BABATI-934960 format. One line per 8 residues: for each residue y, z, x of C-alpha. Coordinates in steps of 0.2 Angstrom, whole numbers, plus 5000, padded with zeros to 4 digits. Each point is the difference from the previous one (the first is absolute). Layout:
<recs>
Y Z X ~ ... $
</recs>
This chain:
<recs>
4867 5051 5163 ~ 5008 5002 4984 ~ 5008 4986 4990 ~ 5017 5009 5002 ~ 4998 4998 5019 ~ 4995 4982 4998 ~ 5015 4996 4990 ~ 5012 5008 5012 $
4992 4992 5015 ~ 5001 4983 4992 ~ 5018 5002 4994 ~ 5006 5006 5017 ~ 4990 4986 5009 ~ 5009 4987 4989 ~ 5017 5008 5004 ~ 4997 5000 5018 $
4996 4981 5000 ~ 5017 4996 4992 ~ 5013 4995 5013 ~ 5018 5002 4999 ~ 5010 4986 4992 ~ 4984 4992 4991 ~ 5001 4994 4982 ~ 4985 5009 4992 $
4992 4997 4983 ~ 4985 5008 4991 ~ 4990 4994 4985 ~ 4995 5008 4984 ~ 4990 5016 4999 ~ 5007 5006 5017 ~ 5006 5018 5000 ~ 4995 5002 5019 $
5010 4985 5006 ~ 5015 5004 4990 ~ 5000 5018 5007 ~ 4996 4994 5017 ~ 5015 4989 5000 ~ 5012 5014 4996 ~ 4992 5011 5013 ~ 5002 4986 5013 $
5019 4998 4995 ~ 5003 5019 5003 ~ 4992 4999 5017 ~ 4999 4986 5012 ~ 5004 4985 4988 ~ 5017 5005 4993 ~ 5005 4981 4999 ~ 4984 4994 4992 $
5004 4991 4983 ~ 4989 5005 4985 ~ 4997 4986 4988 ~ 4993 5008 4984 ~ 4988 4991 4988 ~ 5011 5009 4987 ~ 5014 4989 5005 ~ 5012 5010 5011 $
5005 4999 5018 ~ 5001 5016 5011 ~ 4997 5012 4985 ~ 4997 5018 5003 ~ 4989 5006 4986 ~ 5002 5018 4994 ~ 4982 5001 4995 ~ 4985 4988 4999 $
4989 4996 4985 ~ 4981 5001 5001 ~ 5000 4989 4984 ~ 5011 4985 5004 ~ 5005 4993 5017 ~ 5014 4990 4991 ~ 5007 5016 4994 ~ 5019 5000 4998 $
5001 5014 5013 ~ 4996 4987 5013 ~ 5017 4993 4997 ~ 5010 5016 5002 ~ 5015 4998 5012 ~ 4995 4982 5004 ~ 5014 4991 5009 ~ 4996 4984 4990 $
4988 4993 4987 ~ 4987 4988 5007 ~ 4987 4992 4988 ~ 4982 4998 5005 ~ 5001 4981 4999 ~ 5013 5001 5014 ~ 4988 5010 5011 ~ 4988 4986 5000 $
5014 4988 5006 ~ 5005 5013 5013 ~ 4982 5000 5007 ~ 4998 4981 4999 ~ 5016 4998 5011 ~ 4992 5011 5013 ~ 5012 5014 4997 ~ 4988 5014 4993 $
4994 5010 5014 ~ 4987 5012 4992 ~ 4990 5000 4984 ~ 4988 5014 4995 ~ 4985 4993 4990 ~ 4983 5005 4996 ~ 4984 4993 4993 ~ 4983 5004 4993 $
4992 4992 5015 ~ 5007 4997 5017 ~ 4990 4990 5014 ~ 5001 5000 5018 ~ 5013 4987 5001 ~ 5012 5010 4989 ~ 4997 4989 4985 ~ 5000 5009 4983 $
4991 4998 4983 ~ 5009 5005 4984 ~ 4991 4987 4989 ~ 4982 5004 4996 ~ 4985 5010 5006 ~ 4985 4987 5000 ~ 5003 4982 4996 ~ 5017 4995 4993 $
4992 4991 4986 ~ 4988 5014 4995 ~ 5007 5016 5008 ~ 4992 5017 5000 ~ 5017 5006 4999 ~ 5016 4991 4996 ~ 5014 5006 5010 ~ 5019 5000 4996 $
5004 4985 5010 ~ 5011 4998 5016 ~ 5017 5001 4991 ~ 5012 4995 5015 ~ 4988 5004 5014 ~ 4994 4981 5002 ~ 5018 4995 5002 ~ 5006 5015 5011 $
4986 5002 5012 ~ 5001 4983 5008 ~ 5019 5000 5001 ~ 5005 5018 5005 ~ 5001 5004 5018 ~ 4989 5015 5000 ~ 4988 5004 4986 ~ 4994 5019 5000 $
4985 5003 4989 ~ 4993 5016 4994 ~ 4985 5007 4991 ~ 4997 5017 4993 ~ 4981 4999 5004 ~ 4991 4995 5015 ~ 4983 4993 4997 ~ 4990 4984 5001 $
5003 4995 4982 ~ 5019 4999 5004 ~ 5000 4995 5018 ~ 4989 4985 5000 ~ 4993 4986 5011 ~ 5003 4987 4987 ~ 5011 5001 4985 ~ 4993 4995 4983 $
5017 4991 4997 ~ 5014 4997 5012 ~ 5016 5005 4990 ~ 5012 5000 5014 ~ 5000 4997 5019 ~ 5013 4998 5014 ~ 5010 5012 5010 ~ 4990 5017 4999 $
5005 5010 5015 ~ 4993 5017 4995 ~ 4987 5008 4988 ~ 5002 5019 4997 ~ 4985 5010 4992 ~ 4996 5018 4999 ~ 4990 4999 5016 ~ 5009 4988 5011 $
5013 4987 5004 ~ 4995 4982 5004 ~ 5011 4988 5009 ~ 4999 4981 5002 ~ 4995 4994 5017 ~ 5011 4988 5009 ~ 4984 4991 5007 ~ 4992 4994 4984 $
5010 5008 4985 ~ 4986 5011 4995 ~ 5002 5018 4996 ~ 4996 5013 5013 ~ 4999 5019 5000 ~ 5017 5005 5005 ~ 5000 5019 4996 ~ 4990 5013 4992 $
5007 5015 4990 ~ 4998 5017 5007 ~ 4982 5007 4998 ~ 4993 4982 4997 ~ 4988 4992 5013 ~ 4998 4982 5004 ~ 4982 5002 4994 ~ 5005 5005 4983 $
5012 4984 4999 ~ 4986 4989 5006 ~ 4987 5007 4987 ~ 5012 4998 4986 ~ 5007 4983 5004 ~ 4992 4984 4993 ~ 5007 4988 5014 ~ 4996 5002 5018 $
5012 5013 5009 ~ 5007 4997 5017 ~ 5012 5012 5008 ~ 5018 4993 5003 ~ 5006 5001 5018 ~ 5012 5013 4995 ~ 4988 5011 4990 ~ 5005 5018 4998 $
4999 5015 4989 ~ 5014 5000 4987 ~ 5013 5013 5006 ~ 5000 5015 4987 ~ 5014 5001 4987 ~ 5015 5010 5007 ~ 5008 5014 4991 ~ 5016 4990 4997 $
4990 4986 4992 ~ 4991 5013 4989 ~ 5016 5008 4995 ~ 5008 4983 4996 ~ 4985 4995 4990 ~ 5001 5016 4989 ~ 5019 4997 4997 ~ 4998 4981 4996 $
4985 5002 4989 ~ 5000 5018 4994 ~ 4989 4996 4985 ~ 4986 4993 5011 ~ 5000 4983 4992 ~ 4992 4993 5016 ~ 4984 5009 4996 ~ 4998 4991 4984 $
4993 4985 5009 ~ 4985 5010 5003 ~ 4997 5007 4982 $
</recs>
């Protein structure tokens, strides 16, 4: 499957998990979530509220930047300015419904590592740090994580460093979607994308994989969704996450 198809699958999956009326935020380096929010608002979640890291509420960007996720275009047509510091307060008050976040490593409990590969004191790789994820993931109602690769280095049984932990509900990868189980709060295999087998997911996942009780094959992207993606993101900025 091409990276183009992976990006479309992940973006559409993100959009489908946004509910009408929810307040939704994404972090830095997040073209796919930014586009997914616009897609959801044009389909089933017209009353969702987009809170942008660039500082606007319910903006409608005319284009997306592959260079900066704090680009001024993310504030276009915003109904009000809303600084990043207020987003943390919003989440701490229990009023932020969804935050899209990612990490270099994600474990079977939905915790993420953005700090270091190897020991924190003497890392093999020093990562950029958690930014706001350590504050948002424990306080947001639903954390939706994503990765652009699906392998045992990124989906691990044990994190090298726990940067953030908390309310992860879903993890979306090029191969599959994991969902937190009600029984023990561990991630379970919720869906596989078209053409992907359960065996492929197990083979490429570092933590034990159990199937969710509602496991299914992800419904293919509809013609309407594909047409709207092309209209929202004609420059294909969503594909930049795979370059």
